[in-house]
C-alpha positions in Angstrom: -27.6 11.0 44.6 -27.0 13.5 41.8 -27.6 12.6 38.2 -24.5 12.1 36.1 -24.3 14.9 33.6 -24.8 13.8 30.0 -21.7 14.2 27.8 -23.0 16.0 24.6 -19.9 15.1 22.6 -19.9 12.4 20.0 -18.4 9.0 21.0 -15.0 8.3 19.6 -16.2 6.1 16.7 -18.6 8.8 15.6 -15.9 11.5 15.9 -13.4 9.6 13.8 -16.0 8.4 11.2 -17.3 11.9 10.8 -13.8 13.1 10.1 -13.4 10.2 7.6 -16.5 11.4 5.7 -15.0 14.9 5.6 -11.7 13.6 4.3 -13.7 11.8 1.6 -14.7 15.2 0.2 -11.0 15.6 -0.9 -11.2 12.5 -3.1 -10.3 13.3 -6.6 -11.7 10.1 -8.0 -14.6 10.9 -10.3 -16.3 7.6 -9.6 -16.5 7.3 -5.8 -15.4 9.2 -2.8 -13.9 7.1 -0.1 -11.7 7.9 2.9 -9.6 6.4 5.7 -8.5 7.8 9.0 -5.8 6.0 11.0 -5.9 6.6 14.7 -3.5 5.7 17.6 -4.3 6.5 21.2 -7.3 8.5 20.1 -5.2 10.8 17.9 -5.3 11.0 14.1 -1.9 9.9 12.7 -2.8 9.6 9.0 -5.6 10.2 6.6 -6.1 9.1 3.0 -8.7 9.4 0.3 -9.0 7.6 -3.1 -7.5 9.2 -6.2 -4.5 9.3 -8.4 -0.9 9.1 -6.9 1.1 12.1 -5.8 2.1 14.2 -8.8 -0.3 12.7 -11.2 -3.2 14.7 -12.7 -6.5 14.2 -10.7 -9.2 12.0 -12.2 -11.4 15.0 -13.0 -8.4 16.5 -14.9 -8.0 13.3 -17.0 -5.2 11.7 -14.8 -6.9 8.3 -14.8 -8.2 7.3 -18.2 -10.5 4.7 -16.7 -12.1 7.1 -14.2 -12.4 9.9 -16.8 -13.9 7.5 -19.4 -17.1 5.6 -19.8 -15.9 2.2 -18.5 -18.6 0.3 -16.7 -18.4 -0.1 -12.9 -16.2 -3.0 -12.0 -14.7 -3.4 -15.5 -11.1 -2.8 -16.5 -9.9 -2.3 -13.0 -6.4 -3.1 -14.1 -6.4 0.2 -16.0 -7.3 2.4 -13.0 -4.4 4.5 -11.7 -6.2 5.5 -8.5 -5.1 4.4 -5.0 -7.7 3.3 -2.5 -8.2 5.5 0.6 -6.5 2.8 2.8 -3.5 2.6 0.5 -3.1 6.4 0.5 -3.4 6.6 4.3 -0.8 3.9 4.8 1.5 5.5 2.1 1.1 8.9 3.7 2.2 7.5 7.1 5.2 5.9 5.4 6.1 9.1 3.5 6.3 11.0 6.8 7.8 8.2 8.9 4.8 7.5 11.1 4.5 4.1 12.7 1.1 2.4 12.3 1.6 -0.7 14.6 -1.3 -1.2 16.9 -3.5 1.5 15.3 -7.1 1.6 14.3 -8.3 2.5 10.7 -11.7 4.1 10.2 -12.9 3.6 6.6 -16.0 4.8 4.9 -16.2 1.5 2.9 -14.9 -1.9 3.7 -11.4 -2.7 2.5 -10.8 -4.8 -0.5 -8.4 -7.8 -0.3 -5.4 -5.8 -1.5 -6.0 -3.1 1.1 -6.6 -5.8 3.7 -3.2 -7.2 3.0 -1.6 -3.8 3.4 -3.5 -3.2 6.7 -2.2 -6.6 8.0 1.4 -5.8 6.9 1.3 -2.3 8.3 0.5 -3.7 11.8 -3.0 -2.0 12.1 -4.9 -3.9 14.7 -8.5 -2.8 14.2 -10.7 -1.9 11.2 -13.9 0.1 11.7 -16.0 0.5 8.5 -19.2 2.2 7.6 -20.4 0.9 4.2 -19.8 -2.3 2.4 -17.6 -2.8 -0.7 -15.9 -6.0 -1.9 -15.8 -7.4 1.7 -15.7 -11.0 0.8 -15.0 -14.2 2.8 -11.3 -14.2 1.9 -10.8 -10.7 3.2 -12.7 -11.5 6.4 -10.6 -14.7 6.9 -7.4 -12.8 6.4 -8.4 -10.3 9.1 -9.4 -13.1 11.4 -6.2 -15.1 10.8 -4.1 -12.0 11.4 -6.0 -11.3 14.7 -7.4 -8.0 13.4 -10.6 -6.8 14.9 -13.1 -5.8 12.3 -16.4 -4.2 13.0 -19.1 -2.2 11.4 -19.7 1.3 12.6 -23.4 1.5 13.5 -23.7 5.2 14.3 -24.7 8.2 12.1 -21.5 10.0 11.1 -23.5 12.1 8.6 -25.5 13.8 11.4 
């Protein structure tokens, strides 16, 4: 019996997470670079990275006073004008009329509670995350109650 040839290509999770890390390079937030890639049927249907809203100066141009200032990490979040990567990816899909129901979102950091609520409401069915950020019990419960699969990416998307 002949050996099955080895497929040298990355698995789907690594493929999409690697793309997410590339998307994060477009982030205009001066504090943290985060990205989201939304996939349906193994096709990218939307991407997003964190930063100021459409038409607003980028953080590095002074668009967000909090990000361009010396505010301590985690402080004065209500003053931040930036969108999270998940918010941007969902908004981009809405802007272009793309349906997200049943899709998977790949994120470089875990969603916060606000992003989790948007993910649930958008009909996204699975969250695959690389790093941890504000992933508390309430967010986990929300995903569980909504029947959304949530799992940590264990590969090496930076390779």
